[in-house]
C-alpha positions as a Markdown table, in Angstrom:
| # | Residue | x | y | z |
|---|---|---|---|---|
| 1 | Met | 112.2 | 93.7 | 121.6 |
| 2 | Gln | 111.3 | 96.3 | 118.9 |
| 3 | Glu | 111.7 | 95.4 | 115.3 |
| 4 | His | 113.7 | 97.8 | 113.2 |
| 5 | Ile | 112.6 | 99.7 | 110.1 |
| 6 | Phe | 115.2 | 101.5 | 107.9 |
| 7 | Leu | 114.2 | 104.4 | 105.7 |
| 8 | Ala | 116.3 | 106.1 | 103.1 |
| 9 | Glu | 114.5 | 109.4 | 102.1 |
| 10 | Asp | 116.0 | 112.7 | 101.2 |
| 11 | Asp | 112.8 | 114.8 | 101.6 |
| 12 | Glu | 112.5 | 116.0 | 105.2 |
| 13 | Glu | 108.7 | 116.3 | 105.1 |
| 14 | Asp | 108.4 | 112.7 | 103.7 |
| 15 | Arg | 110.8 | 111.5 | 106.5 |
| 16 | Asp | 108.8 | 113.2 | 109.2 |
| 17 | Leu | 105.5 | 112.0 | 107.8 |
| 18 | Phe | 106.7 | 108.4 | 107.5 |
| 19 | Thr | 108.1 | 108.4 | 111.0 |
| 20 | Leu | 104.8 | 109.8 | 112.4 |
| 21 | Ile | 102.7 | 107.3 | 110.6 |
| 22 | Ile | 104.8 | 104.3 | 111.7 |
| 23 | Ser | 104.6 | 105.5 | 115.3 |
| 24 | Glu | 100.8 | 105.7 | 115.0 |
| 25 | Ile | 100.6 | 102.2 | 113.4 |
| 26 | Ser | 102.6 | 100.4 | 116.0 |
| 27 | Ala | 104.9 | 101.0 | 118.9 |
| 28 | Asp | 106.6 | 97.7 | 118.0 |
| 29 | Tyr | 108.8 | 99.4 | 115.4 |
| 30 | Lys | 111.9 | 101.5 | 115.9 |
| 31 | Ile | 112.8 | 103.6 | 112.8 |
| 32 | Phe | 116.2 | 104.5 | 111.6 |
| 33 | Val | 116.5 | 107.2 | 108.9 |
| 34 | Ala | 119.1 | 108.3 | 106.4 |
| 35 | Lys | 118.7 | 111.2 | 104.1 |
| 36 | Asp | 120.8 | 109.8 | 101.2 |
| 37 | Gly | 122.0 | 106.5 | 99.9 |
| 38 | Ile | 125.5 | 106.7 | 101.2 |
| 39 | Lys | 124.4 | 107.4 | 104.8 |
| 40 | Phe | 121.8 | 104.7 | 104.4 |
| 41 | Met | 124.3 | 102.0 | 103.4 |
| 42 | Ser | 126.5 | 103.1 | 106.2 |
| 43 | Leu | 123.6 | 102.7 | 108.6 |
| 44 | Leu | 122.9 | 99.2 | 107.3 |
| 45 | Asn | 126.5 | 98.2 | 107.4 |
| 46 | Asn | 126.8 | 99.3 | 111.1 |
| 47 | Ala | 123.5 | 98.0 | 112.3 |
| 48 | Asn | 123.5 | 95.8 | 115.5 |
| 49 | Gln | 120.1 | 94.4 | 114.5 |
| 50 | Leu | 119.0 | 94.0 | 110.9 |
| 51 | Pro | 115.7 | 95.7 | 109.9 |
| 52 | Val | 112.6 | 93.7 | 109.1 |
| 53 | Phe | 111.8 | 96.3 | 106.5 |
| 54 | Ile | 113.8 | 98.6 | 104.3 |
| 55 | Phe | 112.0 | 101.5 | 102.6 |
| 56 | Leu | 114.0 | 103.2 | 99.8 |
| 57 | Asp | 113.2 | 106.4 | 98.1 |
| 58 | Leu | 114.3 | 106.1 | 94.4 |
| 59 | Asn | 115.5 | 109.6 | 93.8 |
| 60 | Met | 118.1 | 110.6 | 96.4 |
| 61 | Pro | 121.4 | 112.5 | 96.1 |
| 62 | Leu | 124.9 | 110.8 | 96.3 |
| 63 | Lys | 123.5 | 107.3 | 95.9 |
| 64 | Asn | 120.0 | 106.6 | 94.7 |
| 65 | Gly | 117.5 | 104.0 | 95.8 |
| 66 | Leu | 118.3 | 101.7 | 92.8 |
| 67 | Glu | 122.0 | 101.6 | 93.7 |
| 68 | Cys | 121.1 | 100.8 | 97.3 |
| 69 | Leu | 118.7 | 98.1 | 96.2 |
| 70 | Gln | 121.3 | 96.5 | 94.0 |
| 71 | Glu | 123.8 | 96.5 | 96.9 |
| 72 | Ile | 121.2 | 95.0 | 99.3 |
| 73 | Lys | 120.0 | 92.3 | 97.0 |
| 74 | Asn | 123.5 | 91.3 | 96.1 |
| 75 | Ser | 124.4 | 90.8 | 99.7 |
| 76 | Glu | 124.0 | 87.4 | 101.4 |
| 77 | Lys | 123.5 | 89.3 | 104.7 |
| 78 | Trp | 120.8 | 91.6 | 103.5 |
| 79 | Lys | 119.1 | 90.0 | 100.5 |
| 80 | Leu | 116.2 | 88.5 | 102.5 |
| 81 | Ile | 115.2 | 91.8 | 104.1 |
| 82 | Lys | 111.8 | 93.0 | 102.9 |
| 83 | Thr | 112.6 | 95.9 | 100.7 |
| 84 | Val | 110.0 | 98.5 | 99.6 |
| 85 | Ile | 110.6 | 101.1 | 96.9 |
| 86 | Leu | 109.0 | 104.5 | 97.5 |
| 87 | Ser | 108.6 | 106.7 | 94.5 |
| 88 | Thr | 106.5 | 109.4 | 93.0 |
| 89 | Ser | 106.7 | 107.6 | 89.7 |
| 90 | Ser | 104.1 | 105.1 | 88.5 |
| 91 | His | 105.8 | 104.4 | 85.2 |
| 92 | Pro | 105.2 | 100.7 | 84.4 |
| 93 | Glu | 108.7 | 100.0 | 83.1 |
| 94 | Gln | 110.4 | 101.5 | 86.2 |
| 95 | Ile | 108.1 | 99.4 | 88.4 |
| 96 | Lys | 108.9 | 96.3 | 86.4 |
| 97 | Asp | 112.7 | 97.0 | 86.6 |
| 98 | Met | 112.5 | 97.4 | 90.4 |
| 99 | Tyr | 110.9 | 94.0 | 90.8 |
| 100 | Lys | 113.6 | 92.5 | 88.4 |
| 101 | Met | 116.2 | 94.0 | 90.7 |
| 102 | Gly | 114.8 | 92.3 | 93.7 |
| 103 | Ala | 112.4 | 94.8 | 95.3 |
| 104 | Asn | 109.7 | 93.0 | 97.3 |
| 105 | Leu | 107.2 | 95.9 | 96.8 |
| 106 | Tyr | 106.9 | 99.1 | 94.9 |
| 107 | Met | 104.8 | 101.8 | 96.5 |
| 108 | Lys | 103.9 | 105.0 | 94.8 |
| 109 | Lys | 104.1 | 107.8 | 97.4 |
| 110 | Pro | 100.6 | 108.7 | 98.2 |
| 111 | Asn | 99.6 | 112.4 | 98.1 |
| 112 | Ser | 97.7 | 112.5 | 101.4 |
| 113 | Tyr | 98.4 | 111.5 | 105.0 |
| 114 | Ser | 95.4 | 109.1 | 105.1 |
| 115 | Ser | 96.3 | 107.3 | 101.9 |
| 116 | Phe | 100.0 | 107.0 | 103.0 |
| 117 | Lys | 98.9 | 105.6 | 106.4 |
| 118 | Asp | 96.6 | 103.2 | 104.7 |
| 119 | Ser | 99.3 | 102.0 | 102.3 |
| 120 | Leu | 101.9 | 101.5 | 105.1 |
| 121 | Ser | 99.3 | 99.7 | 107.2 |
| 122 | Lys | 98.6 | 97.3 | 104.4 |
| 123 | Cys | 102.3 | 96.8 | 103.8 |
| 124 | Phe | 102.8 | 95.6 | 107.4 |
| 125 | Gln | 99.7 | 93.3 | 107.3 |
| 126 | Met | 100.4 | 91.6 | 103.9 |
| 127 | Asp | 101.5 | 88.0 | 103.6 |
| 128 | Trp | 105.1 | 88.5 | 102.4 |
| 129 | Asp | 105.6 | 84.8 | 101.8 |
| 130 | Thr | 103.2 | 85.0 | 98.9 |
| 131 | Leu | 105.2 | 87.7 | 97.1 |
| 132 | Lys | 108.0 | 86.6 | 94.8 |
């Protein structure tokens, strides 16, 4: 059975790139995508199978990634799902705040296909139990 990955991303190019890279990394994952936070939370609420990973873009319309993160981490049902923040920002305070809110990983969006693929590959191979 395929494991599920949920992505919340408003940028179409980033969604397409993410989906392509994941399909190249492994056929074991099925990707579900939402283009804003409201659609994402609806997707999560209605999921028949919970995802093993959630990737949240921080800057989205209607409901941003921080608001989604808060909702996820305050939920008994969802709080243990590995949650990765995707952002173009590398501001230390923002990164620190995301970890305080319960993000498992903060990933600055790479500016090239190869670096994005490398970052996502490392993400799937890491020992998640050693993270806080």
